[in-house]
VOGU-3710 file (C-alpha; in Angstrom, 3 decimals, decimal comma):
1> maestrpstl> -39,788/-12,635/-20,701  -37,463/-15,113/-19,015  -36,900/-14,667/-15,296  -33,196/-13,966/-15,753  -33,791/-11,170/-18,259  -36,507/-9,223/-16,453  -35,558/-5,544/-16,575  -33,595/-4,195/-13,650  -33,834/-0,639/-12,409  -30,939/1,740/-11,891
11> vllwhmhqpe> -31,272/4,798/-9,667  -28,410/7,250/-10,031  -28,200/9,719/-7,156  -25,887/12,678/-7,687  -25,132/14,515/-4,433  -24,207/18,216/-4,780  -22,745/19,902/-1,707  -20,468/22,717/-0,641  -20,140/23,891/2,968  -20,805/27,476/3,968
21> yrdyatgefr> -17,944/29,675/2,774  -19,444/33,046/3,696  -18,461/35,211/6,608  -21,886/36,275/7,820  -20,497/39,371/9,538  -19,114/40,842/6,307  -20,879/38,867/3,577  -17,454/38,057/2,099  -16,760/34,611/0,672  -13,740/32,885/2,193
31> epwaylhamk> -13,419/30,280/-0,561  -14,686/30,283/-4,196  -15,559/26,602/-4,588  -19,341/27,016/-4,773  -19,262/29,203/-7,885  -16,348/27,359/-9,493  -18,105/23,997/-9,194  -21,275/25,605/-10,511  -19,425/26,805/-13,618  -17,865/23,420/-14,240
41> dysdmawhle> -19,602/20,473/-12,616  -23,198/21,438/-11,825  -23,487/22,998/-15,272  -22,061/19,961/-17,063  -24,223/17,540/-15,067  -27,343/19,504/-16,026  -26,309/19,533/-19,688  -25,972/15,752/-19,848  -29,421/15,273/-18,298  -30,941/17,876/-20,622
51> nhprmravvn> -29,462/16,179/-23,673  -30,508/12,628/-22,747  -34,288/12,946/-22,404  -34,908/9,293/-21,533  -32,496/9,364/-18,584  -33,905/9,550/-15,085  -31,898/10,390/-11,965  -32,125/11,756/-8,447  -30,236/14,996/-7,863  -29,570/16,015/-4,286
61> ftpvlldqle> -28,783/19,658/-3,523  -27,901/20,710/-0,005  -29,688/23,925/1,002  -26,412/25,510/2,112  -25,114/25,127/-1,442  -28,297/26,548/-2,967  -28,118/29,506/-0,570  -24,647/30,321/-1,867  -25,583/29,870/-5,532  -28,438/32,337/-5,085
71> dyaaqfasgr> -26,036/34,722/-3,363  -23,647/34,519/-6,321  -26,500/35,067/-8,788  -27,340/38,276/-6,919  -23,686/39,360/-7,023  -23,445/38,840/-10,771  -26,717/40,711/-11,303  -25,776/43,702/-9,149  -22,048/43,869/-9,812  -21,450/44,182/-6,055
81> lrdpllrlla> -18,949/41,367/-5,650  -18,185/39,772/-2,300  -15,913/37,038/-3,587  -12,295/38,231/-3,795  -11,444/35,950/-6,719  -14,344/37,305/-8,782  -13,368/40,871/-7,891  -9,875/40,232/-9,177  -11,153/38,716/-12,416  -13,187/41,898/-12,989
91> rpdgepltdp> -10,395/44,294/-11,871  -9,814/47,123/-14,388  -6,363/47,216/-15,967  -5,522/50,575/-14,436  -5,804/49,402/-10,830  -2,451/47,862/-9,803  -2,443/44,619/-7,829  -1,081/44,611/-4,292  1,416/42,072/-3,015  -1,240/40,274/-0,899
101> erdfifdqcf> -3,489/40,085/-3,953  -0,674/38,572/-6,012  -0,029/35,971/-3,316  -3,763/35,222/-3,169  -3,899/34,675/-6,956  -0,940/32,289/-6,802  -2,596/30,333/-3,989  -5,941/30,104/-5,754  -4,674/29,331/-9,254  -1,793/26,992/-8,423
111> gadgetplqp> -2,493/25,850/-4,868  -0,670/22,763/-3,658  -1,694/20,429/-6,441  1,172/21,135/-8,784  0,522/20,884/-12,498  -2,486/18,552/-12,474  -5,223/21,192/-12,881  -3,192/23,001/-15,564  -3,576/20,216/-18,103  -4,420/20,070/-20,968
121> faaykhlydl> -3,901/23,832/-21,411  -0,381/24,574/-22,635  -0,677/28,330/-22,105  -1,852/27,813/-18,517  1,046/25,451/-17,883  3,428/28,012/-19,350  2,279/30,493/-16,707  3,018/27,901/-14,041  6,437/27,156/-15,501  7,328/30,867/-15,378
131> fallkshgtd> 6,203/30,966/-11,748  8,213/27,852/-10,849  11,354/29,142/-12,630  11,301/32,516/-10,900  10,459/30,984/-7,528  13,472/28,682/-7,842  15,611/31,840/-7,696  13,842/33,051/-4,558  10,414/34,505/-3,922  11,721/38,056/-4,475
141> slhylsdqyf> 12,102/37,176/-8,150  8,318/36,916/-8,439  8,132/40,726/-8,240  9,352/40,834/-11,838  5,994/39,418/-12,992  3,717/42,098/-14,403  0,057/42,645/-13,588  -0,705/41,343/-17,077  0,740/37,985/-16,018  -1,691/37,814/-13,105
151> fdlltwhhlr> -4,675/38,864/-15,209  -3,787/36,141/-17,708  -3,469/33,662/-14,844  -6,910/34,612/-13,516  -8,397/34,242/-16,985  -6,890/30,814/-17,519  -7,990/29,676/-14,080  -11,597/30,516/-14,915  -11,314/28,984/-18,379  -10,078/25,791/-16,693
161> wtgeaarras> -13,127/25,894/-14,374  -15,579/26,359/-17,240  -17,588/23,191/-17,886  -16,902/21,125/-20,971  -20,392/21,635/-22,390  -20,124/25,427/-22,099  -16,587/25,271/-23,470  -17,903/23,587/-26,607  -20,908/25,852/-27,049  -19,593/29,280/-26,066
171> ptvarllaig> -18,026/31,569/-28,709  -16,461/33,478/-25,814  -14,528/30,471/-24,580  -13,466/29,483/-28,095  -12,166/32,994/-28,768  -10,289/33,273/-25,470  -8,724/29,851/-25,878  -7,513/30,931/-29,312  -6,057/34,207/-28,003  -4,197/32,396/-25,250
181> arfshadrme> -2,395/35,387/-23,698  -2,461/39,130/-22,999  -6,169/39,103/-22,192  -7,740/42,560/-22,005  -10,173/43,785/-19,396  -12,923/43,409/-22,001  -11,894/39,763/-22,498  -12,034/39,122/-18,782  -15,421/40,783/-18,436  -16,774/38,655/-21,258
191> lfrlagelvs> -15,676/35,570/-19,339  -17,099/37,089/-16,149  -20,523/37,466/-17,805  -20,406/33,857/-19,021  -19,610/32,723/-15,468  -22,621/34,689/-14,255  -24,890/33,015/-16,811  -23,679/29,554/-15,820  -23,937/30,092/-12,068  -27,293/31,896/-12,206
201> giipryakla> -28,731/29,191/-14,441  -28,048/26,227/-12,169  -31,181/26,294/-10,000  -33,601/27,127/-12,856  -32,148/24,382/-15,078  -32,538/21,661/-12,469  -35,979/22,971/-11,489  -37,055/22,689/-15,125  -35,768/19,105/-15,335  -37,682/18,242/-12,161
211> aagrielstt> -40,893/19,902/-13,400  -40,685/17,809/-16,576  -40,388/14,597/-14,540  -36,862/13,967/-15,805  -35,213/14,069/-12,388  -36,249/13,911/-8,757  -34,821/16,602/-6,507  -34,031/15,715/-2,910  -32,566/17,567/0,026  -30,293/17,189/3,054
221> phqhpmapll> -30,635/18,843/6,487  -29,742/22,446/5,865  -26,056/22,818/6,745  -25,164/19,149/6,081  -24,874/18,072/9,759  -23,883/14,580/10,845  -27,380/14,017/12,251  -26,901/10,697/14,117  -23,898/12,105/16,013  -25,698/15,331/16,897
231> mgfaaarepq> -28,484/13,156/18,306  -26,024/11,094/20,358  -22,340/10,204/20,112  -23,232/6,647/21,138  -24,485/6,088/17,565  -20,825/5,752/16,576  -20,525/2,650/18,773  -23,295/0,743/16,998  -21,046/-0,236/14,063  -17,745/0,165/15,949
241> aaivlpqssq> -18,027/-0,719/19,631  -14,467/0,233/20,612  -14,403/3,703/19,074  -13,159/6,437/21,419  -15,728/9,186/21,862  -15,232/12,883/22,746  -14,915/13,993/26,363  -18,348/15,608/26,119  -21,021/13,037/26,833  -23,317/14,373/24,114
251> ypggygrvka> -24,087/17,385/21,965  -26,484/19,535/24,017  -29,995/19,623/22,571  -28,952/17,557/19,573  -32,410/16,171/18,798  -33,841/19,653/18,578  -31,004/20,883/16,405  -31,413/18,015/13,921  -35,147/18,709/13,810  -34,494/22,404/13,129
261> qlesaleshr> -31,956/21,691/10,380  -34,317/19,199/8,727  -37,321/21,510/8,899  -35,272/24,366/7,473  -34,220/22,163/4,550  -37,760/21,028/3,820  -39,049/24,597/3,907  -36,275/25,938/1,673  -37,022/23,159/-0,828  -40,725/24,104/-0,859
271> krfgaapagv> -39,916/27,744/-1,499  -37,431/27,033/-4,274  -39,158/24,185/-6,083  -42,831/24,548/-5,161  -43,255/21,324/-3,192  -41,671/19,416/-0,340  -39,097/16,788/-1,343  -40,222/13,185/-1,138  -36,895/11,978/0,160  -33,680/12,910/1,915
281> wpaegalsad> -30,084/11,998/1,252  -28,576/12,323/4,761  -25,258/14,101/5,072  -22,598/11,471/4,299  -25,375/8,875/4,032  -25,461/8,866/7,833  -28,508/7,090/9,220  -29,609/5,867/12,629  -32,908/4,521/13,913  -33,630/7,794/15,732
291> fahglaehgc> -32,861/9,904/12,681  -34,931/7,638/10,413  -37,806/8,055/12,852  -37,471/11,830/12,599  -37,433/11,704/8,802  -40,594/9,583/8,719  -42,355/11,876/11,202  -41,627/14,810/8,879  -43,259/13,066/5,938  -40,153/11,840/4,136
301> awaasgsrvl> -40,991/8,799/2,024  -37,433/7,592/1,491  -33,816/7,929/2,541  -30,637/6,240/1,340  -27,238/5,167/2,621  -24,387/2,754/1,888  -24,438/-1,020/1,582  -22,277/-1,533/4,680  -25,054/0,028/6,762  -27,469/-2,555/5,372
311> anslgvsppa> -25,001/-5,385/5,969  -24,508/-4,322/9,589  -28,260/-4,056/10,071  -29,015/-7,502/8,622  -26,270/-9,260/10,575  -24,031/-12,153/9,623  -26,237/-13,800/6,990  -27,843/-11,185/4,744  -29,961/-12,624/1,916  -28,373/-12,764/-1,533
321> gavyrpwrlq> -28,816/-9,547/-3,452  -30,060/-7,693/-0,368  -28,576/-4,399/-1,534  -30,528/-4,640/-4,800  -33,963/-4,258/-3,253  -35,712/-1,525/-1,274  -36,373/-1,956/2,416  -38,947/-0,481/4,780  -38,238/0,526/8,368  -41,171/0,878/10,730
331> tgrksialff> -40,613/3,865/13,013  -43,593/3,799/15,340  -46,701/5,158/13,692  -44,972/5,673/10,356  -42,453/3,945/8,136  -39,812/5,009/5,661  -38,401/3,273/2,584  -34,634/2,820/2,608  -32,359/2,299/-0,380  -28,710/1,268/-0,112
341> rddrlsdlig> -26,114/2,044/-2,713  -23,808/-0,466/-4,347  -20,641/0,868/-2,764  -18,268/-0,896/-5,153  -19,888/0,364/-8,353  -20,412/3,856/-6,926  -16,741/4,037/-5,988  -15,713/2,830/-9,435  -17,280/5,995/-10,826  -15,913/8,143/-8,023
351> feygkwnsqd> -12,349/6,913/-7,861  -11,390/4,497/-10,633  -13,062/5,100/-13,984  -11,316/8,464/-14,327  -8,118/6,495/-15,016  -9,769/4,549/-17,859  -10,632/5,310/-21,433  -14,063/6,932/-21,124  -15,815/4,596/-23,559  -14,306/1,544/-21,875
361> aaanlvaele> -15,339/2,802/-18,439  -18,950/3,361/-19,508  -19,073/-0,058/-21,189  -17,640/-1,708/-18,086  -20,259/-0,150/-15,825  -23,066/-1,238/-18,151  -21,597/-4,760/-18,205  -21,556/-4,774/-14,393  -25,220/-3,780/-14,367  -26,034/-6,476/-16,925
371> gitraggdsp> -24,403/-9,049/-14,666  -26,631/-7,953/-11,784  -29,656/-8,182/-14,060  -28,765/-11,705/-15,199  -28,275/-12,842/-11,614  -31,961/-12,142/-11,097  -33,463/-13,197/-7,799  -36,971/-13,283/-6,434  -37,644/-9,793/-7,786  -36,090/-7,565/-10,465
381> pvvtlaldge> -32,986/-5,855/-9,056  -33,037/-2,211/-8,004  -29,461/-0,904/-8,186  -28,631/2,336/-6,401  -25,486/4,231/-7,330  -24,884/7,316/-5,185  -21,880/9,625/-5,124  -20,796/13,228/-5,167  -21,768/14,911/-8,420  -18,773/17,246/-8,475
391> ncwdsyayng> -15,729/15,720/-6,832  -14,559/13,090/-9,253  -14,659/14,817/-12,610  -11,225/16,447/-12,367  -9,717/12,982/-12,713  -11,659/12,317/-15,931  -10,671/13,419/-19,396  -12,706/16,475/-20,400  -14,482/16,669/-17,040  -16,208/13,329/-17,612
401> yyflaalyqa> -17,895/14,593/-20,792  -17,298/11,458/-22,858  -17,886/9,075/-19,958  -21,287/10,523/-19,053  -22,326/10,878/-22,676  -21,468/7,238/-23,400  -23,040/5,975/-20,171  -26,307/7,886/-20,578  -26,601/6,943/-24,230  -26,092/3,251/-23,429
411> leahatirts> -28,598/3,332/-20,580  -31,241/5,112/-22,663  -31,049/2,422/-25,332  -30,705/-0,629/-23,078  -33,310/-3,360/-23,311  -33,011/-4,755/-19,782  -31,867/-1,780/-17,687  -34,141/1,170/-17,041  -33,306/4,292/-15,090  -35,743/5,653/-12,549
421> tfsalladaa> -36,098/7,696/-9,355  -36,875/6,580/-5,825  -40,284/8,232/-5,829  -41,245/6,649/-9,141  -40,265/3,241/-7,790  -42,310/3,709/-4,636  -45,335/4,708/-6,743  -45,216/1,284/-8,426  -47,682/-0,974/-6,586  -45,720/-4,017/-7,755
431> lqprplprlv> -42,708/-2,915/-5,752  -42,886/-4,291/-2,234  -40,051/-3,176/0,052  -39,011/-5,809/2,555  -39,289/-5,082/6,277  -35,951/-4,147/7,850  -36,004/-5,517/11,407  -33,485/-2,995/12,728  -31,229/-0,223/11,489  -27,650/-0,104/12,759
441> agtwvngdfs> -26,308/3,442/12,595  -23,649/4,135/9,970  -22,519/6,147/6,946  -21,639/5,549/3,327  -17,923/5,442/4,239  -17,107/1,949/5,493  -20,468/1,781/7,256  -19,152/3,575/10,353  -18,430/7,072/11,675  -14,643/6,907/12,023
451> twigspeknh> -14,126/9,499/9,280  -15,890/12,070/11,501  -15,255/11,020/15,103  -12,903/8,819/17,140  -9,450/10,321/16,596  -8,027/12,850/19,088  -8,295/15,716/16,586  -11,850/14,940/15,499  -12,964/14,447/19,091  -11,383/17,758/20,045
461> awdllcaakq> -13,345/19,444/17,242  -16,557/17,964/18,668  -15,674/19,089/22,197  -15,168/22,645/20,917  -18,628/22,552/19,340  -20,237/21,128/22,495  -18,699/23,896/24,595  -19,941/26,532/22,164  -23,459/25,062/22,243  -23,493/25,068/26,051
471> nfdlvvasgr> -22,587/28,752/25,997  -25,198/29,391/23,323  -27,915/27,786/25,456  -26,937/29,763/28,555  -26,840/33,115/26,785  -30,111/32,587/24,931  -31,816/31,454/28,140  -30,581/34,576/29,936  -32,716/36,759/27,687  -30,042/39,404/27,268
481> lsdaqcraal> -29,890/39,118/23,464  -32,450/40,710/21,186  -34,516/38,583/18,823  -32,333/39,693/15,929  -29,179/38,765/17,843  -30,630/35,350/18,695  -31,466/34,710/15,048  -27,954/35,678/13,956  -26,382/33,423/16,594  -28,655/30,534/15,642
491> rqlavceasd> -27,702/30,901/12,002  -24,019/30,856/12,941  -24,521/27,821/15,189  -26,030/25,894/12,290  -22,888/26,543/10,226  -20,718/25,202/13,047  -22,767/21,974/13,092  -21,806/20,998/9,522  -20,206/17,590/9,066  -17,413/19,044/6,911
501> wfwwpgtynp> -15,469/20,412/9,880  -15,089/16,905/11,327  -14,174/15,219/8,035  -10,996/17,188/7,468  -8,935/16,773/10,669  -6,431/13,962/10,310  -3,141/13,078/8,678  -4,800/11,291/5,744  -5,891/14,558/4,096  -3,666/17,032/2,213
511> qhaveafdrl> -2,097/19,462/4,652  -3,103/22,645/2,808  -6,767/21,554/2,823  -6,644/20,478/6,462  -5,220/23,857/7,450  -7,798/25,813/5,438  -10,795/23,989/6,877  -9,341/23,899/10,376  -9,001/27,691/10,273  -12,461/28,166/8,764
521> yrdnlaalyr> -14,080/26,017/11,473  -12,338/27,839/14,307  -13,240/31,192/12,729  -16,888/30,130/12,602  -16,835/29,129/16,271  -15,158/32,428/17,164  -17,850/34,307/15,235  -20,503/32,478/17,274  -18,903/33,577/20,555  -18,787/37,173/19,337
531> llelpvpgvl> -22,473/37,059/18,396  -23,191/35,779/21,906  -21,195/38,743/23,248  -18,772/36,383/24,961  -14,946/36,364/24,946  -13,507/34,094/22,265  -11,766/31,174/24,033  -8,023/31,168/23,576  -8,116/27,519/22,469  -9,688/28,655/19,195
541> aqpishgggh> -6,401/30,348/18,289  -4,699/26,946/18,247  -4,957/24,608/15,223  -6,985/21,451/15,783  -4,904/19,410/13,341  -1,154/19,098/13,270  0,052/18,173/9,818  -1,562/16,396/6,915  -0,534/13,720/4,490  -1,831/11,874/1,523
551> peaggtmrrt> -5,516/10,937/1,190  -6,402/7,406/2,181  -6,641/4,784/-0,498  -9,845/2,810/-0,596  -13,444/3,728/-0,178  -13,369/7,022/1,696  -14,816/10,112/0,041  -11,416/11,480/-0,868  -11,308/15,213/-1,464  -8,717/17,892/-2,035
561> kqdv> -8,972/21,644/-1,828  -9,823/21,845/-5,515  -12,587/19,257/-5,414  -14,335/20,235/-2,230
//
């Protein structure tokens, strides 16, 4: 075979993550996004992999997401529901809705995103139009809407969040779509049972794909913490020397906390899937030399990040095609293989192809990959595409059904592009990762940490966490808490360490989402103080962020409330 047509390898990494939405004190879920994404996105993504047997991919599940999916499976099995949206879907007809429940349904089903999620369902949009018409005459006019209106709205909301594959295969969905209105309690319970089947099936379906060698499952430190920043805020200055850091000099005991979150993730993966994961997708692709060292010491064979991290690490003159080969970082006694995603192609899937005709988008991506293959080099290219496996599909027609079907079909049949996993590549003796002389800390968003630290609001959020950790350390050291109380406080601390709380503050995110996550973060910190039997600081009653705006254009991992 000619040098220019040697097969290239594509590794698709789909990252699945939702932050912790449970209130540990009550068991109640504050937001429904884990089960809604399971119904729609995780289910559809599994279906495409199941129906394209020659496809290979890496699927990354964060343990905090898996914890919540298992919780939901238990709720569906027992009927003891701790998610208010699910309780309302299952509400018997004879139990009238309260005014707060009506407001909650409006907020969940319409939110701040206008009509976008209502398409292409005419009956769903009709419900919105009725709402908008009455609201235009004053909110008191909304009292004229009957409970049946709200039950129909709940039904349509869950039909909208049902994945395209299930929508095509389920007689229940077909029947309810045909009815369109005046859904009975029996109709809603039929949809409720389908939701339970979809959510409860997520972990077993992906485990089966992994056991068959069709996918590789990877993990992330348990609660999705920004590990390099927990280990030292100075990591943010490696790619961005002038960035302003929080008032706190460092996160107390950060190395130990990263170690604990990593070990918890590895253990949860062993219990769920029968073996430790070979590799780790760091939260937000955030790597540093210290964190890479910790991963290698814990037996991780690979990790991955964004191409800007590689560019910063190689300096001003990186070799041609550097991103299309694996690298190896020596970390003392051990080493770890590092893969870096093609940021441009990954972001085309995440942010652009949803605006295209699905067939054209899939063909364009394959043509891009063919161009990389033809460019060749001193070794066959290894192309890594990594992105969230849930967030982008709302912008695609039919939840990306036709795009993924066309893409997977083309890749399965392609003569010079093969799909693989990171572990399979590393098992190939012919693959020789190049030594990476140094690793400059960074993330998959612009190669730096500015999305999570550096602005006054983000820095304030970090200072609140540092203060809470200092209090945690003092109380635990005092010995006045029982072992059970210490375990509960430690679990709550881990939630507060999640990267999500630092992503949202800022004027570039939608205001309703900023407010929701701001409140959730402060509530989690307050819960930690209560578990430590300390007064809740008054500062936690004050919002961290002041106003939101439109998401940034460009390469950031743009999210809204409905695609968290």
